[in-house]
N, C-alpha and C positions, 0 to 999 in steps of 0.2 A: 452407593458408589462413593468415590473420593473426588474432591475437587480442590483447587486452590481458592481459598476464601480470603476475605479482607475484613477481619473483625473490627479493626480500627485503621483509618488511613495513616500513611506514614512512609517510611523508607522501605527498602527491599524486604526487611525482616517482618514487615506487616503482612506478607503473604504466608498463609498457613495452609498446609495440605491436611484436609480434614474430611471426616465422613459426613455426607450430606444426603438428602433424599434424592432418589432417582427422578429424573424428569420424565414426564408423560407426554407423548406427542399428541397435539391437538388436531383440529380440523386442518387438513392440508399440510401437516408436518410429518417429518420422519424422525426416528430416533437413530442417531449415529453413535456407534461405539468408537470412541476416539483412539486413534493410534498416535497422532502427533498434532501439535498446534504450534504456531509461530508467534514470536514476541513482536508487538508493535508499540510505537511510542504512545499510542492511545491507552494501552494497558498500563503504562507507567503513570500517566495522568490519572487514570481511574484509581490506581493504588494510592496516589497522593491525595485523593479526594477532590480532584478538579474536573472529572469527566464521568459523571454517573451514567449508567446504562439507560437507554430510552425506556419508557413505561412498557411493562410486560416482558422485557428481555431478562435473560439470566443475570443474576447479580455477580457471577464469577467473571473474571477477565478472560480475554481470548476472542479475537475477532475473525478467526479462521481456524479450520481444522481439516484433517483427513482421517478416514477410517472406513468402517463397513456399516451398512445399514442393518440395524438390529430389529427395527419394527416400523410399520407403516401406520400413520394415523388415518382417520376417516377421510375419504375423498382423494387419496393420493393414487395416481396412476403413472405408469411409465418408469417406475422404479421397483426393485424387488429386494427382499431381505437377502443380505449377503453381498450386494453390489458394493464395489469399492468406489468411494466418492471423496471429493473435497468440497468444502462449503464456506460460503461467506456468512458470517455470524454477526449478530448485534451484541453478543457476549456468550460466555460459557465454554469457550474452547479449552480452557485449562481444567479439564475434567475428564472423567472416564467415559461419560456419556453426555450428549447434548441433543436437544430437540431443535430441528431446523425447518423453516418453511421450504417446501419442496422446490420452489422456484429459485432458491439460492444454492441448490446443489449443482455440482459439476462432476462428470465422470473423471476419474484419474486419467490424465492425458497419456497417450502412448509414449513410452520411453521414460516415464517417471514412476518411482515407487511411492508408497504412502507417505514416507517421511518428507521427500522432496515436494510432493504435491501439497503438503500442508503449508508450504511457503508461497503458494501461488494465488489463492483467491483474493486476498486483500490488495496485493500489489497490481495484479492484472486488472481488477475492477477499478481501482483508483486511477491507474494510468489510462486505461481505455476510455473511461467515462470523461476524464478531464482533458486529456491531450487530443483525443479523437472525436468523441461525441459532443464536447462543449467547444473546444478550441479549434477543432477541424484541421489538424495538421495535415498538410498535403505533401506529396512527393516534390522534392526540390526545395522545400522550405527549410529554414533554420530554426531549431528548437534549442533553447537554453534550459538545462536541467540543473537546478541547484541541489546539492547533496547527491552527486552522481553515484557515490559508492553505497548509498543506502539501499534498502530493499526496493523502494519505489524507484529510486534513481537507476539502479541496475536494470530494472525492467523497462523503464522509459527509454534508456539508451537502445536496448535491443529492439523494441517495437518501433521506435522512430527510424532506426536503420533499416528495418524490414520493409518499411513503406517508402524508403528512398529519401529520407530527410538528412540534413546535415546536423550533427549533434555537438553542441558546446556544453561542457560540464564544469561545475565547480566542486572542489573537494579540498580537504585541509592538509593532505600529505602526498608525497611522491608515490608512496605505496598505493594509496587509494586511487590516485590519478592513473597510475600504471594499469590497475585492474579495470578502470573505466575504458582505457585505450584498448585493452584486450577484448572488451565487449563491443567495441566499434566506435567509441567516441572519437570525433575528429579534432576537436580543440579542447585542450586541458588547461584549466585555470585554477591555480592555488589561491583561494580567497584570502589566505593569510598575508600574501605579499604581492598580489596582482589585482588590478582593477577590472572586474568582470565587464563593466560597461565599455571600457577601452578595448578589451580583448574581443568582445562581440563585434564591435564596430570594425576592428582590424580584420576579423575573419569574414566579414560580410561586405567588404569594400564600403563601409560607412552606412550600410542599409539598416542594420540592426536585426534582432531576432523576431521572427514571425510569431513564435509561440514561446512563452516562458512558463515553466512549471516550478512553482515557488513553495518552499516549506518554511520560509522565515517570516513572512508577514510584514509587520510594520517596519522592521529594521531595513528591509530591502525595497520597500515600496517606491520611494523616490527614484532610486537607481534602476529599478526594474523598468519603470516607465521610460527613463532615458535610454535604456537598452532596447526598447521595442522598436520594431520597424513600423512604417506606415501600414495601417490596417492590422497591426499586431494584436495578439491576444495574450493577456496575462492571467494565468490560472493559479490561484492561491489555494493551497491544500493544507497548510500548516502555519502555526503561529509561534514558532520557536524564538523568533525575534521580537515578539510583542504583538499586542492587539490593536493599538491605536497609532496611526501614522497620518501624515499630512499628504494629501493627494493634489497635485497641480492639475486642475481640470483643464486649464489652457493647453498644457502640454499634451494631455490626452486628446483634446479636441483637434489639435493641429495634426496629430497622427491618426485621427479617426480610429483610435484604439479602444479595446475593451478590457475591462477588469472583471473577473468572476472569482467568487470564493465558494467552495463547496465542501461538504463533509459527506461521508458515505454511511456512517453508522446509523444516523437518525432518519434516513430516508424511509418513506413508506415501503411496505413489502413489494408492491407492484413495481415501483421504480427500481428497487434492487433486482427484482426478477428480470426486468428489461435489460439492465446492465449485464447481469450474469449471462443472459441469452446472447447478447452481443459479443461478450468475451468468448463464449463457446463457439460462436460462428467464426469470429475473426482471429482470435489468439490461439485457441487450442490447435488448429492445424499447423500453426507456426511452431508450436512446442513439439507436436508430433513429428514434424519434419526436421527438427533439430536446429531451426533458425533462431529459436528463442529457448532459453532454459532458466530454471530457477537458480538463483545464486544463494547457496547456503554456506554461511561462514563456519558454523559448528552446530552440533546437536548436544542437548543436555537433558538429564532426566526431568520430567515434569515436576516431580516432588522438590526439585532444586530450582524452582522458578525464581527465587530470590537472587541466586547467583547469576542467572541469565539476565535478570533486570539490571544487575550491576554492570554486566558486559555491555548492554545496550546503552545505558546511561553514560558510560565512559567513552562511547563512540569509537571503540577500538576494533569494531567488527566491520566486515564488508558484506553486503547483502543481508540475509536473514539469519537470526538465531532461532533454532527450532527446538521445541520441548517434546520429548518422546516418552511415552508411557513404558 
């Protein structure tokens, strides 16, 4: 088969479409013939040499895919060769075939084709596990979503609105904020010339955000704590603004607030399976009913993954960029 390889870490041109051995599904795994995969910032970090796959995972980038089951490994039940699926991966999505633990498979939801389904596993699992399973966003609460026009952000807006929450988003342009509004965001903050702490307070009569979904890390840590409500929950899922920040524990104590930081890729298989099962139960009906949809900015040939990485690095897209075989 062919896959996108990384012979040496570096810029986008470090990605090479090359012939590699076919994967063989092990115990509890299925082999998926890949139709499409989506680009995530973790793929860019891997390409740069900053985010290696966990032990035992495919060395090729790609944290999600959609396609058809080509073979079943030992011990797999409930799936059949030919089933159309999408999957959460620890790696290997930028390839013609990938072996996946069966607990990380999802059926293609009603109303989505294989290309659009490829944009779903990583964002739905990230948002559901952090905003709902960890931060326990409830109806009537306010959530602040940083990077509202990103893949994760566009999904977070839709899921939060579906459960009856108020949504505040940050983004860096009018075009991106307008798209967030189309998805249901209630309060739009341009982080280039507005203070999100002040905007959150104005939108909540001074109370603050009950939940914050943060992709920036250190750069936003102090202001995120200021923006939290009493009993607020800050969920950190990215470190685009640095890894080390100063945390005022007094402010956190006064608000009886919580800060969590999670990643999805390195979780044990059983934890990923539990998240995938929750997504299938709670999110898939919303997609099938049309309340939530994948946001795909553009599709590009998988062999041109380097060009797709440039698009994502320049942040000119909204939602996901999908690679298609």
